[in-house]
C-alpha positions as CSV (number, residue, x, y, z in Angstrom):
1,M,-42.9,207.3,133.9
2,F,-42.3,209.1,130.6
3,C,-43.8,212.3,129.2
4,P,-46.4,211.5,126.5
5,N,-45.4,214.6,124.5
6,C,-41.5,214.6,124.4
7,G,-40.9,211.0,125.7
8,K,-38.3,212.0,128.3
9,E,-38.4,210.3,131.7
10,I,-40.1,212.3,134.4
11,S,-40.8,211.5,138.1
12,E,-43.9,209.5,139.1
13,G,-46.8,211.7,140.0
14,A,-45.5,214.8,138.1
15,T,-48.2,217.1,136.9
16,F,-45.9,218.9,134.4
17,C,-43.0,217.7,132.3
18,P,-39.9,219.6,133.4
19,F,-38.5,219.4,129.8
20,C,-41.3,220.5,127.6
21,G,-43.9,221.9,130.1
22,T,-46.7,219.6,129.0
23,K,-49.4,219.1,131.6
24,I,-49.4,215.4,132.1
25,E,-53.1,214.8,133.0
26,E,-54.2,217.1,130.1
27,R,-52.1,215.1,127.6
28,K,-53.5,211.8,128.8
29,A,-57.0,213.1,128.3
30,I,-56.1,214.3,124.8
31,V,-54.7,210.8,123.9
32,A,-57.8,209.1,125.4
33,A,-60.1,211.4,123.4
34,E,-58.1,210.7,120.2
35,K,-58.5,206.9,120.7
36,L,-62.3,207.4,121.2
37,T,-62.7,209.3,118.0
38,Q,-60.9,206.8,115.9
39,K,-63.3,204.9,113.6
40,G,-63.3,201.3,112.7
41,F,-62.3,199.9,109.3
42,F,-65.8,199.9,107.7
43,A,-66.7,203.3,109.2
44,S,-63.5,204.7,107.8
45,L,-64.1,203.0,104.5
46,F,-67.4,204.8,104.0
47,D,-66.4,208.1,105.5
48,F,-67.2,210.5,102.6
49,S,-65.5,213.4,104.4
50,F,-62.1,211.6,104.1
51,K,-61.2,212.6,107.6
52,E,-60.0,209.0,108.5
53,F,-57.3,207.0,106.6
54,I,-57.7,203.3,105.9
55,S,-54.4,203.1,104.1
56,L,-52.4,202.3,107.3
57,K,-54.8,199.5,108.1
58,L,-54.3,198.0,104.6
59,L,-50.5,198.1,104.5
60,K,-50.1,194.7,106.3
61,I,-52.3,193.1,103.7
62,L,-50.5,194.8,100.8
63,Y,-47.2,193.6,102.2
64,I,-48.4,190.0,102.5
65,L,-49.7,190.2,98.9
66,G,-46.3,191.6,97.8
67,I,-44.5,188.7,99.4
68,L,-46.9,186.2,97.7
69,F,-46.4,188.0,94.4
70,N,-42.6,187.9,94.7
71,G,-42.8,184.2,95.4
72,L,-44.9,183.7,92.3
73,I,-42.4,185.7,90.2
74,V,-39.5,183.6,91.5
75,L,-41.4,180.4,90.9
76,F,-42.2,181.5,87.4
77,L,-38.5,182.3,86.8
78,I,-37.5,178.8,88.0
79,L,-40.1,177.0,85.9
80,A,-39.3,179.1,82.8
81,G,-35.6,178.4,83.3
82,F,-36.1,174.6,83.5
83,K,-38.4,174.8,80.5
84,S,-35.6,176.5,78.6
85,S,-32.8,174.1,79.7
86,K,-31.6,172.3,82.7
87,A,-28.6,174.6,83.2
88,T,-30.7,177.7,83.0
89,G,-33.2,176.1,85.5
90,V,-30.4,175.4,88.0
91,I,-29.0,178.9,87.6
92,F,-32.4,180.4,88.3
93,L,-32.9,177.9,91.2
94,I,-29.7,179.1,92.8
95,L,-30.4,182.8,92.1
96,S,-34.1,182.7,93.1
97,P,-33.6,183.3,96.9
98,F,-31.6,186.4,96.1
99,I,-34.1,187.7,93.6
100,F,-36.9,187.0,96.1
101,L,-35.0,188.8,98.9
102,I,-34.3,191.9,96.7
103,L,-38.0,192.0,95.5
104,T,-39.2,191.7,99.1
105,I,-36.8,194.5,100.3
106,L,-38.1,196.7,97.6
107,A,-41.7,196.0,98.5
108,R,-41.0,196.7,102.2
109,V,-39.2,200.0,101.5
110,W,-42.1,201.1,99.2
111,I,-44.7,200.2,101.9
112,E,-42.7,201.9,104.6
113,A,-42.5,205.0,102.5
114,L,-46.3,204.9,102.1
115,A,-46.7,204.5,105.9
116,V,-44.5,207.5,106.6
117,A,-46.5,209.6,104.2
118,F,-49.8,208.7,105.8
119,R,-48.4,209.0,109.4
120,I,-47.2,212.5,108.5
121,A,-50.6,213.4,107.2
122,E,-52.3,212.0,110.4
123,N,-49.9,213.8,112.7
124,T,-50.4,217.0,110.8
125,K,-54.1,216.6,111.2
126,I,-53.8,216.1,115.0
127,I,-51.5,219.2,115.3
128,A,-53.9,221.3,113.3
129,E,-56.8,220.1,115.5
130,N,-54.8,220.9,118.7
131,T,-53.9,224.4,117.5
132,K,-57.6,225.1,116.7
133,K,-58.5,224.1,120.3
134,E,-56.0,226.5,121.8
């Protein structure tokens, strides 16, 4: 069994974490309450208080769209290269996997940076709510 707060391994049936002092049952109740208070996509979409983020739920879709867009860019480069000349088309055909890979890496890094920013915001919100309760 692992402590839900610090993540270190603790003995089964422990009521407190010997490393961070978290009461195990209390932390499980907090995690369960947080899961219950999470809203669905459409409820979060029309939440005018902006207490829920939908951005993390949309990142998967944005990444898929980014990959499709990168594929279209590479396809356009290949077609434009062949329209210009056969040699240019062959060069773009050879370089296109590398261009696609670089564009996909850039899209992934950008989306991961967005995910980190929103996770920091969500975790800060949880910490602020927990300190208000204490």
